[in-house]
All heavy atoms as an XYZ file, in Angstrom:
747
protein
N      70.523   -112.411    -15.410
C      71.754   -112.867    -14.784
C      72.832   -112.979    -15.857
O      72.589   -113.455    -16.942
C      71.510   -114.227    -14.119
C      72.755   -114.826    -13.543
S      72.528   -116.394    -12.707
C      71.876   -117.425    -13.980
N      74.025   -112.537    -15.514
C      75.123   -112.605    -16.473
C      75.800   -113.966    -16.410
O      75.781   -114.648    -15.397
C      76.135   -111.500    -16.191
O      76.802   -111.755    -14.977
N      76.418   -114.313    -17.517
C      77.156   -115.567    -17.586
C      78.563   -115.330    -17.037
O      79.148   -114.274    -17.242
C      77.225   -116.012    -19.041
O      78.017   -117.160    -19.152
N      79.071   -116.302    -16.346
C      80.416   -116.189    -15.762
C      81.356   -117.088    -16.544
O      81.055   -118.243    -16.807
C      80.412   -116.617    -14.274
C      81.811   -116.601    -13.712
C      79.492   -115.735    -13.467
N      82.491   -116.553    -16.907
C      83.556   -117.344    -17.516
C      84.354   -117.929    -16.347
O      85.277   -117.304    -15.819
C      84.425   -116.448    -18.400
C      85.586   -117.182    -19.043
O      85.829   -118.365    -18.703
O      86.265   -116.575    -19.873
N      83.955   -119.121    -15.912
C      84.520   -119.719    -14.700
C      86.024   -119.948    -14.783
O      86.736   -119.641    -13.811
C      83.770   -121.013    -14.357
C      82.355   -120.732    -13.964
C      81.243   -120.899    -14.739
C      81.882   -120.201    -12.716
N      80.123   -120.508    -14.039
C      80.477   -120.084    -12.795
C      82.518   -119.819    -11.540
C      79.706   -119.600    -11.747
C      81.742   -119.343    -10.493
C      80.351   -119.238    -10.604
N      86.575   -120.472    -15.887
C      88.035   -120.642    -15.930
C      88.784   -119.318    -15.769
O      89.784   -119.243    -15.055
C      88.288   -121.270    -17.305
C      87.004   -121.971    -17.629
C      85.926   -121.086    -17.056
N      88.278   -118.257    -16.405
C      88.927   -116.955    -16.285
C      88.814   -116.429    -14.859
O      89.774   -115.877    -14.310
C      88.322   -115.944    -17.281
O      88.541   -116.443    -18.602
C      88.946   -114.576    -17.142
N      87.648   -116.617    -14.240
C      87.459   -116.170    -12.857
C      88.426   -116.887    -11.919
O      89.030   -116.270    -11.040
C      86.014   -116.393    -12.423
N      88.597   -118.187    -12.119
C      89.513   -118.956    -11.271
C      90.958   -118.518    -11.483
O      91.735   -118.406    -10.523
C      89.363   -120.448    -11.546
S      87.771   -121.098    -11.008
N      91.325   -118.265    -12.729
C      92.682   -117.797    -13.010
C      92.908   -116.427    -12.377
O      93.978   -116.172    -11.805
C      92.920   -117.743    -14.516
N      91.907   -115.545    -12.447
C      92.036   -114.225    -11.821
C      92.205   -114.353    -10.315
O      92.988   -113.635     -9.698
C      90.806   -113.361    -12.146
C      90.854   -112.784    -13.535
C      89.713   -111.847    -13.890
N      89.018   -111.260    -12.786
C      87.696   -111.173    -12.673
N      86.912   -111.647    -13.616
N      87.132   -110.608    -11.633
N      91.467   -115.283     -9.717
C      91.572   -115.494     -8.277
C      92.982   -115.966     -7.903
O      93.590   -115.433     -6.972
C      90.528   -116.504     -7.809
C      90.534   -116.845     -6.328
C      90.282   -115.607     -5.473
C      89.493   -117.914     -6.037
N      93.500   -116.936     -8.640
C      94.843   -117.435     -8.338
C      95.883   -116.342     -8.565
O      96.794   -116.157     -7.750
C      95.161   -118.679     -9.168
C      96.522   -119.338     -8.919
C      96.776   -119.579     -7.431
C      96.632   -120.627     -9.708
N      95.743   -115.569     -9.644
C      96.671   -114.457     -9.893
C      96.626   -113.450     -8.753
O      97.666   -112.935     -8.323
C      96.320   -113.757    -11.205
C      96.650   -114.543    -12.439
C      96.151   -113.786    -13.666
C      96.177   -114.627    -14.904
N      95.599   -113.933    -16.063
N      95.427   -113.161     -8.263
C      95.292   -112.203     -7.156
C      95.969   -112.729     -5.898
O      96.636   -111.972     -5.178
C      93.812   -111.926     -6.884
N      95.832   -114.015     -5.630
C      96.468   -114.597     -4.446
C      97.993   -114.581     -4.577
O      98.701   -114.340     -3.598
C      95.955   -116.017     -4.195
C      94.498   -116.077     -3.790
C      94.194   -115.299     -2.520
O      94.975   -115.386     -1.542
O      93.165   -114.595     -2.487
N      98.495   -114.812     -5.793
C      99.941   -114.750     -6.019
C     100.430   -113.321     -5.794
O     101.452   -113.091     -5.150
C     100.289   -115.261     -7.435
C      99.999   -116.763     -7.543
C     101.753   -114.972     -7.780
C      99.997   -117.304     -8.963
N      99.680   -112.353     -6.306
C     100.055   -110.944     -6.123
C     100.012   -110.562     -4.647
O     100.902   -109.854     -4.161
C      99.113   -110.047     -6.932
N      98.990   -111.039     -3.922
C      98.882   -110.755     -2.486
C     100.092   -111.293     -1.724
O     100.544   -110.695     -0.758
C      97.605   -111.376     -1.920
C      96.660   -110.383     -1.370
C      95.386   -111.016     -0.823
N      94.286   -110.436     -1.565
C      93.523   -111.052     -2.442
N      93.679   -112.324     -2.681
N      92.575   -110.424     -3.082
N     100.590   -112.439     -2.169
C     101.758   -113.042     -1.526
C     103.050   -112.327     -1.942
O     104.093   -112.547     -1.335
C     101.848   -114.522     -1.876
N     102.952   -111.500     -2.965
C     104.088   -110.712     -3.456
C     105.285   -111.597     -3.818
O     106.416   -111.352     -3.394
C     104.488   -109.648     -2.427
C     105.419   -108.595     -3.006
O     105.331   -108.322     -4.218
O     106.248   -108.062     -2.241
N     104.998   -112.665     -4.595
C     106.088   -113.515     -5.076
C     105.969   -113.681     -6.594
O     104.913   -113.461     -7.176
C     106.124   -114.903     -4.395
C     104.946   -115.771     -4.813
C     106.190   -114.777     -2.896
C     105.106   -117.211     -4.419
N     107.057   -114.059     -7.203
C     107.084   -114.283     -8.647
C     106.606   -115.702     -8.956
O     106.572   -116.577     -8.072
C     108.509   -114.125     -9.198
O     109.338   -115.152     -8.623
C     109.070   -112.739     -8.867
N     106.278   -115.913    -10.225
C     105.906   -117.268    -10.637
C     107.091   -118.216    -10.516
O     106.914   -119.393    -10.208
C     105.361   -117.262    -12.069
C     104.011   -116.581    -12.253
C     103.584   -116.638    -13.717
C     102.946   -117.194    -11.362
N     108.285   -117.709    -10.729
C     109.483   -118.550    -10.575
C     109.610   -119.033     -9.134
O     109.900   -120.212     -8.878
C     110.727   -117.776    -10.995
N     109.359   -118.136     -8.194
C     109.454   -118.524     -6.780
C     108.323   -119.482     -6.414
O     108.536   -120.447     -5.670
C     109.413   -117.289     -5.884
C     109.674   -117.610     -4.432
C     109.909   -116.357     -3.619
C     110.317   -116.724     -2.212
N     110.648   -115.542     -1.420
N     107.120   -119.242     -6.942
C     106.014   -120.171     -6.683
C     106.344   -121.550     -7.236
O     106.098   -122.565     -6.577
C     104.708   -119.641     -7.285
C     103.486   -120.551     -7.137
C     103.188   -120.868     -5.673
C     102.276   -119.921     -7.816
N     106.929   -121.602     -8.423
C     107.318   -122.888     -9.008
C     108.315   -123.612     -8.102
O     108.196   -124.822     -7.874
C     107.922   -122.677    -10.399
N     109.294   -122.874     -7.557
C     110.267   -123.492     -6.635
C     109.566   -124.036     -5.388
O     109.876   -125.132     -4.923
C     111.350   -122.491     -6.247
C     112.378   -122.253     -7.338
C     113.600   -121.504     -6.840
N     113.286   -120.177     -6.302
C     113.182   -119.063     -7.037
N     113.354   -119.115     -8.335
N     112.920   -117.905     -6.462
N     108.635   -123.253     -4.842
C     107.904   -123.719     -3.648
C     107.091   -124.969     -3.965
O     107.048   -125.908     -3.161
C     106.984   -122.621     -3.122
C     107.715   -121.481     -2.458
C     106.729   -120.470     -1.939
N     107.383   -119.329     -1.312
C     106.721   -118.365     -0.682
N     105.409   -118.402     -0.587
N     107.380   -117.362     -0.136
N     106.439   -124.983     -5.130
C     105.659   -126.165     -5.518
C     106.571   -127.364     -5.699
O     106.230   -128.483     -5.277
C     104.870   -125.883     -6.802
C     103.676   -124.942     -6.638
C     103.167   -124.479     -7.996
C     102.560   -125.598     -5.829
N     107.733   -127.149     -6.295
C     108.694   -128.250     -6.468
C     109.095   -128.839     -5.121
O     109.236   -130.052     -4.982
C     109.936   -127.778     -7.236
C     109.646   -127.549     -8.706
O     108.866   -128.267     -9.311
N     110.272   -126.543     -9.279
N     109.253   -127.982     -4.113
C     109.607   -128.469     -2.767
C     108.482   -129.289     -2.146
O     108.719   -130.083     -1.244
C     109.983   -127.297     -1.870
C     111.313   -126.692     -2.260
C     111.778   -125.626     -1.310
N     112.961   -124.991     -1.854
C     113.086   -123.697     -2.080
N     112.102   -122.878     -1.773
N     114.190   -123.210     -2.591
N     107.254   -129.067     -2.636
C     106.112   -129.874     -2.177
C     105.957   -131.148     -3.009
O     105.040   -131.930     -2.791
C     104.811   -129.065     -2.263
C     104.658   -127.906     -1.291
C     103.397   -127.105     -1.619
C     104.603   -128.419      0.141
N     106.851   -131.335     -3.996
C     106.789   -132.525     -4.844
C     105.924   -132.343     -6.083
O     105.602   -133.318     -6.759
N     105.555   -131.105     -6.403
C     104.729   -130.812     -7.572
C     105.640   -130.219     -8.637
O     106.220   -129.151     -8.443
C     103.581   -129.835     -7.223
C     102.652   -130.467     -6.191
C     102.794   -129.447     -8.460
C     102.640   -129.759     -4.896
N     105.785   -130.929     -9.744
C     106.696   -130.501    -10.812
C     106.053   -129.405    -11.649
O     105.163   -129.669    -12.458
C     107.077   -131.692    -11.691
C     107.925   -132.736    -10.974
C     109.249   -132.190    -10.475
O     109.894   -131.403    -11.199
O     109.638   -132.544     -9.347
N     106.464   -128.186    -11.437
C     106.004   -127.026    -12.204
C     107.189   -126.138    -12.514
O     108.176   -126.129    -11.780
C     104.970   -126.210    -11.419
C     103.643   -126.890    -11.190
C     102.827   -127.093    -12.448
O     103.073   -126.429    -13.481
O     101.914   -127.938    -12.414
N     107.072   -125.415    -13.604
C     108.073   -124.418    -13.967
C     107.367   -123.074    -14.065
O     106.134   -123.000    -14.087
C     108.725   -124.737    -15.326
O     107.714   -124.640    -16.350
C     109.359   -126.122    -15.341
N     108.147   -122.024    -14.158
C     107.560   -120.694    -14.337
C     106.702   -120.671    -15.603
O     105.587   -120.150    -15.604
C     108.663   -119.644    -14.419
C     108.155   -118.235    -14.605
C     109.264   -117.203    -14.657
O     110.453   -117.567    -14.645
O     108.922   -116.008    -14.707
N     107.191   -121.282    -16.676
C     106.463   -121.303    -17.946
C     105.166   -122.103    -17.824
O     104.116   -121.679    -18.319
C     107.358   -121.860    -19.084
C     106.560   -122.081    -20.353
C     108.525   -120.930    -19.333
N     105.216   -123.251    -17.151
C     103.992   -124.049    -17.016
C     102.953   -123.311    -16.170
O     101.751   -123.384    -16.454
C     104.286   -125.439    -16.440
O     104.723   -125.371    -15.096
N     103.402   -122.576    -15.161
C     102.473   -121.775    -14.358
C     101.845   -120.666    -15.202
O     100.630   -120.442    -15.137
C     103.177   -121.178    -13.144
C     103.584   -122.152    -12.045
C     104.392   -121.430    -10.976
C     102.389   -122.842    -11.449
N     102.663   -119.982    -16.001
C     102.141   -118.928    -16.884
C     101.076   -119.487    -17.810
O     100.031   -118.874    -18.019
C     103.268   -118.310    -17.719
C     104.103   -117.311    -16.997
C     105.168   -116.729    -17.927
C     106.112   -115.847    -17.166
N     107.197   -115.319    -18.010
N     101.358   -120.651    -18.389
C     100.400   -121.276    -19.311
C      99.094   -121.622    -18.621
O      98.000   -121.378    -19.151
C     101.006   -122.516    -19.964
C     102.069   -122.182    -20.977
O     102.079   -121.089    -21.550
N     102.985   -123.098    -21.203
N      99.164   -122.202    -17.433
C      97.944   -122.561    -16.698
C      97.137   -121.316    -16.354
O      95.909   -121.310    -16.464
C      98.282   -123.344    -15.430
C      98.705   -124.767    -15.703
C      99.011   -125.505    -14.430
C      99.430   -126.926    -14.758
N      99.660   -127.732    -13.577
N      97.809   -120.263    -15.926
C      97.110   -119.029    -15.577
C      96.517   -118.361    -16.810
O      95.423   -117.806    -16.754
C      98.056   -118.075    -14.851
C      98.445   -118.520    -13.447
C      99.544   -117.623    -12.899
C      97.251   -118.525    -12.523
N      97.208   -118.418    -17.932
C      96.707   -117.819    -19.165
C      95.466   -118.560    -19.653
O      94.474   -117.943    -20.028
C      97.799   -117.834    -20.231
C      97.322   -117.342    -21.578
C      97.127   -115.984    -21.812
C      97.051   -118.241    -22.611
C      96.671   -115.532    -23.036
C      96.593   -117.796    -23.831
C      96.405   -116.436    -24.047
O      95.950   -116.000    -25.262
N      95.524   -119.885    -19.639
C      94.404   -120.692    -20.121
C      93.283   -120.802    -19.096
O      92.134   -121.038    -19.450
C      94.881   -122.098    -20.475
C      95.745   -122.184    -21.691
C      96.009   -123.632    -22.097
N      96.325   -124.496    -20.970
C      97.549   -124.850    -20.595
N      98.580   -124.420    -21.268
N      97.739   -125.641    -19.572
N      93.625   -120.677    -17.815
C      92.635   -120.895    -16.774
C      92.298   -122.364    -16.613
O      91.239   -122.715    -16.105
N      93.202   -123.208    -17.056
C      92.947   -124.654    -16.992
C      93.831   -125.294    -15.933
O      95.007   -125.559    -16.166
C      93.224   -125.327    -18.352
O      94.545   -124.978    -18.768
C      92.227   -124.875    -19.401
N      93.253   -125.469    -14.772
C      93.955   -126.172    -13.712
C      92.908   -126.783    -12.789
O      91.764   -126.344    -12.730
C      94.924   -125.269    -12.944
C      94.362   -123.941    -12.527
C      93.582   -123.813    -11.389
C      94.620   -122.812    -13.280
C      93.073   -122.582    -11.010
C      94.117   -121.576    -12.897
C      93.344   -121.459    -11.761
N      93.321   -127.809    -12.081
C      92.410   -128.526    -11.205
C      92.289   -127.824     -9.850
O      93.116   -126.983     -9.487
C      92.911   -129.955    -10.988
O      94.113   -129.929    -10.231
N      91.274   -128.217     -9.131
C      91.117   -127.718     -7.761
C      92.304   -128.177     -6.916
O      92.780   -127.421     -6.074
C      89.803   -128.237     -7.167
C      89.548   -127.777     -5.771
S      89.308   -125.987     -5.756
C      88.796   -125.767     -4.066
N      92.783   -129.373     -7.170
C      93.951   -129.874     -6.434
C      95.148   -128.951     -6.654
O      95.855   -128.600     -5.705
C      94.290   -131.296     -6.872
N      95.367   -128.518     -7.903
C      96.461   -127.608     -8.201
C      96.258   -126.280     -7.480
O      97.195   -125.718     -6.913
C      96.580   -127.383     -9.714
C      97.589   -126.337    -10.072
C      98.942   -126.620    -10.015
C      97.194   -125.070    -10.456
C      99.892   -125.657    -10.334
C      98.123   -124.099    -10.772
C      99.469   -124.388    -10.718
N      95.031   -125.782     -7.468
C      94.729   -124.524     -6.785
C      95.076   -124.640     -5.294
O      95.721   -123.764     -4.724
C      93.261   -124.161     -6.961
C      92.891   -122.851     -6.341
C      93.098   -121.658     -7.014
C      92.327   -122.806     -5.069
C      92.768   -120.443     -6.432
C      91.990   -121.603     -4.483
C      92.210   -120.416     -5.166
N      94.681   -125.733     -4.677
C      94.962   -125.946     -3.251
C      96.470   -126.079     -3.021
O      97.002   -125.551     -2.041
C      94.183   -127.173     -2.711
C      94.614   -127.532     -1.301
C      92.685   -126.896     -2.757
N      97.164   -126.750     -3.916
C      98.616   -126.856     -3.801
C      99.264   -125.470     -3.846
O     100.161   -125.166     -3.053
C      99.173   -127.729     -4.929
C      98.811   -129.183     -4.797
C      99.034   -129.964     -6.071
O      99.121   -129.407     -7.173
N      99.134   -131.288     -5.943
N      98.775   -124.630     -4.757
C      99.306   -123.256     -4.851
C      99.008   -122.481     -3.572
O      99.883   -121.757     -3.068
C      98.712   -122.531     -6.056
S      99.374   -123.086     -7.634
N      97.798   -122.633     -3.037
C      97.459   -121.922     -1.797
C      98.391   -122.357     -0.674
O      98.854   -121.539      0.122
C      95.998   -122.158     -1.398
C      94.972   -121.545     -2.326
S      95.131   -119.764     -2.524
C      95.971   -119.674     -4.096
N      98.687   -123.644     -0.611
C      99.610   -124.156      0.406
C     101.000   -123.559      0.207
O     101.640   -123.110      1.167
C      99.664   -125.684      0.343
C     100.488   -126.324      1.419
C      99.895   -126.034      2.761
N     100.655   -126.720      3.785
C     100.282   -126.790      5.036
N      99.157   -126.229      5.414
N     101.017   -127.415      5.918
N     101.456   -123.538     -1.051
C     102.779   -122.988     -1.346
C     102.835   -121.484     -1.047
O     103.884   -120.972     -0.675
C     103.140   -123.247     -2.812
N     101.705   -120.799     -1.181
C     101.649   -119.369     -0.876
C     101.480   -119.105      0.616
O     101.638   -117.978      1.074
C     100.485   -118.714     -1.638
C     100.616   -118.687     -3.162
C      99.306   -118.234     -3.797
C     101.775   -117.815     -3.591
N     101.115   -120.148      1.356
C     100.902   -119.991      2.793
C      99.514   -119.474      3.133
O      99.293   -118.990      4.236
N      98.577   -119.610      2.197
C      97.209   -119.137      2.417
C      96.299   -120.305      2.786
O      96.312   -121.337      2.132
C      96.662   -118.471      1.159
C      97.413   -117.246      0.763
N      97.016   -116.438     -0.256
C      98.552   -116.672      1.243
C      97.854   -115.429     -0.389
N      98.805   -115.572      0.512
N      95.513   -120.126      3.840
C      94.584   -121.190      4.232
C      93.135   -120.826      3.948
O      92.272   -121.687      3.969
C      94.759   -121.527      5.712
O      94.576   -120.367      6.501
N      92.863   -119.555      3.682
C      91.503   -119.108      3.362
C      91.532   -118.263      2.101
O      92.446   -117.472      1.905
C      90.926   -118.256      4.500
C      90.748   -119.051      5.760
O      90.140   -120.109      5.754
N      91.302   -118.546      6.849
N      90.510   -118.435      1.275
C      90.415   -117.671      0.040
C      88.986   -117.178     -0.113
O      88.034   -117.944      0.044
C      90.783   -118.541     -1.187
C      90.691   -117.749     -2.467
C      92.167   -119.136     -1.029
N      88.827   -115.888     -0.417
C      87.514   -115.301     -0.644
C      87.266   -115.245     -2.149
O      87.921   -114.492     -2.864
C      87.463   -113.894     -0.043
C      86.133   -113.216     -0.227
O      85.168   -113.863     -0.690
O      86.047   -112.020      0.100
N      86.314   -116.049     -2.626
C      86.042   -116.119     -4.063
C      85.147   -114.988     -4.553
O      85.002   -114.792     -5.751
C      85.436   -117.475     -4.465
C      86.382   -118.609     -4.126
C      84.079   -117.686     -3.835
N      84.569   -114.234     -3.644
C      83.608   -113.202     -4.045
C      84.221   -112.119     -4.922
O      83.515   -111.470     -5.691
C      82.951   -112.579     -2.820
O      83.905   -111.891     -2.043
N      85.522   -111.937     -4.861
C      86.156   -110.880     -5.646
C      86.147   -111.158     -7.143
O      86.312   -110.240     -7.937
C      87.592   -110.660     -5.171
O      88.369   -111.816     -5.425
N      85.948   -112.409     -7.550
C      85.997   -112.738     -8.976
C      84.658   -113.193     -9.546
O      84.560   -113.475    -10.724
C      87.075   -113.804     -9.279
C      88.460   -113.275     -8.959
C      86.794   -115.101     -8.567
N      83.632   -113.249     -8.701
C      82.310   -113.669     -9.163
C      81.363   -112.491     -9.033
O      81.227   -111.923     -7.944
C      81.796   -114.876     -8.347
C      82.786   -116.040     -8.467
C      80.409   -115.287     -8.829
C      82.515   -117.184     -7.546
N      80.710   -112.092    -10.116
C      79.791   -110.958    -10.044
C      78.712   -111.167     -8.984
O      78.214   -112.279     -8.789
C      79.170   -110.894    -11.444
C      80.133   -111.631    -12.329
C      80.778   -112.671    -11.455
N      78.350   -110.093     -8.306
C      77.377   -110.166     -7.208
C      76.028   -110.689     -7.671
O      75.295   -111.308     -6.891
C      77.228   -108.788     -6.569
N      75.671   -110.458     -8.936
C      74.348   -110.886     -9.396
C      74.244   -112.387     -9.666
O      73.162   -112.900     -9.924
C      73.924   -110.103    -10.650
C      74.726   -110.393    -11.894
C      75.933   -109.481    -12.073
O      76.291   -108.735    -11.149
O      76.531   -109.525    -13.159
N      75.350   -113.110     -9.607
C      75.308   -114.562     -9.790
C      74.771   -115.175     -8.505
O      75.321   -114.961     -7.425
C      76.711   -115.121    -10.125
C      76.685   -116.634    -10.184
C      77.208   -114.533    -11.431
N      73.660   -115.937     -8.602
C      73.084   -116.510     -7.385
C      74.028   -117.495     -6.714
O      74.918   -118.058     -7.346
C      71.824   -117.218     -7.892
C      72.017   -117.403     -9.337
C      72.969   -116.353     -9.805
N      73.796   -117.683     -5.412
C      74.636   -118.610     -4.662
C      73.787   -119.353     -3.646
O      72.701   -118.905     -3.268
C      75.771   -117.865     -3.970
C      75.285   -116.834     -2.974
C      76.441   -116.067     -2.381
C      75.890   -114.948     -1.510
N      76.907   -114.082     -1.003
N      74.302   -120.470     -3.202
C      73.665   -121.243     -2.137
C      72.184   -121.492     -2.360
O      71.764   -121.957     -3.409
N      71.389   -121.169     -1.370
C      69.943   -121.432     -1.427
C      69.236   -120.644     -2.525
O      68.155   -121.024     -2.947
C      69.318   -121.138     -0.072
C      69.780   -122.143      0.955
C      69.045   -121.985      2.239
N      69.512   -123.023      3.148
C      69.217   -123.074      4.406
N      68.459   -122.157      4.949
N      69.682   -124.044      5.162
N      69.829   -119.548     -2.963
C      69.244   -118.788     -4.075
C      69.099   -119.675     -5.309
O      68.202   -119.485     -6.125
C      70.116   -117.586     -4.433
C      70.228   -116.554     -3.342
C      71.311   -115.518     -3.640
O      71.900   -115.533     -4.744
O      71.566   -114.688     -2.749
N      69.955   -120.663     -5.447
C      69.919   -121.560     -6.597
C      68.783   -122.574     -6.509
O      68.473   -123.247     -7.487
C      71.266   -122.281     -6.739
C      72.432   -121.364     -7.096
C      73.758   -122.078     -6.879
C      72.311   -120.868     -8.521
N      68.146   -122.689     -5.336
C      67.020   -123.605     -5.179
C      65.722   -123.017     -5.726
O      64.781   -123.747     -5.993
C      66.816   -123.963     -3.697
C      67.941   -124.825     -3.157
O      68.625   -125.488     -3.970
O      68.143   -124.838     -1.940
N      65.661   -121.707     -5.879
C      64.449   -121.068     -6.370
C      64.258   -121.385     -7.845
O      65.203   -121.317     -8.626
C      64.526   -119.553     -6.192
C      64.507   -119.146     -4.752
C      64.434   -117.627     -4.658
N      65.198   -117.249     -3.483
C      66.134   -116.325     -3.433
N      66.417   -115.609     -4.495
N      66.767   -116.059     -2.346
N      63.012   -121.711     -8.229
C      62.777   -121.990     -9.650
C      62.983   -120.724    -10.482
O      62.698   -119.626    -10.039
C      61.328   -122.443     -9.698
C      60.744   -122.233     -8.359
C      61.846   -121.863     -7.409
N      63.510   -120.912    -11.675
C      63.658   -119.792    -12.598
C      62.406   -119.732    -13.452
O      61.567   -120.631    -13.438
C      64.894   -119.970    -13.496
O      64.770   -121.193    -14.219
C      66.170   -119.959    -12.692
N      62.284   -118.682    -14.224
C      61.107   -118.484    -15.059
C      60.889   -119.683    -15.974
O      61.809   -120.148    -16.643
C      61.301   -117.226    -15.908
C      60.045   -116.762    -16.589
C      60.256   -115.440    -17.303
O      60.849   -114.535    -16.690
O      59.846   -115.337    -18.455
N      59.671   -120.228    -15.963
C      59.340   -121.374    -16.803
C      59.736   -122.711    -16.220
O      59.506   -123.758    -16.830
N      60.298   -122.707    -15.045
C      60.742   -123.946    -14.409
C      59.787   -124.272    -13.272
O      59.301   -123.391    -12.570
C      62.161   -123.723    -13.860
C      62.829   -124.966    -13.330
C      64.237   -124.641    -12.835
O      64.383   -123.785    -11.947
O      65.164   -125.262    -13.345
N      59.496   -125.537    -13.085
C      58.613   -125.955    -11.991
C      59.326   -125.866    -10.663
O      60.512   -125.543    -10.606
N      58.611   -126.126     -9.578
C      59.240   -126.056     -8.254
C      60.328   -127.114     -8.084
O      60.255   -128.192     -8.651
C      58.073   -126.315     -7.277
C      56.997   -126.928     -8.106
C      57.219   -126.514     -9.527
N      61.327   -126.764     -7.298
C      62.404   -127.685     -6.996
C      61.932   -128.604     -5.887
O      61.426   -128.172     -4.859
C      63.678   -126.921     -6.552
C      64.779   -127.889     -6.172
C      64.126   -125.990     -7.654
N      62.065   -129.907     -6.114
C      61.575   -130.889     -5.146
C      62.715   -131.416     -4.324
O      63.783   -131.624     -4.739
C      60.858   -132.056     -5.870
C      60.313   -133.058     -4.873
C      59.761   -131.523     -6.757
């Protein structure tokens, strides 16, 4: 199984959603400001570059973009286990109780 760089994956997902909405970071910053979230184009660029933002910020951006559903599968490799697959013991590990 490959290792996932989760912050980078999350930043890629948010960038993809911004691109899908076909708006600039400046416009997203204005929309966030109207929701009471103080952001600038530069602060958005920095968060996306670093991949350091909270889930709350991600949800705020989705609201500002007008998106209510997000498919995370596009940024997570298919070989990364999910859901019940994670309950199976790995090599050298005892059964999950």
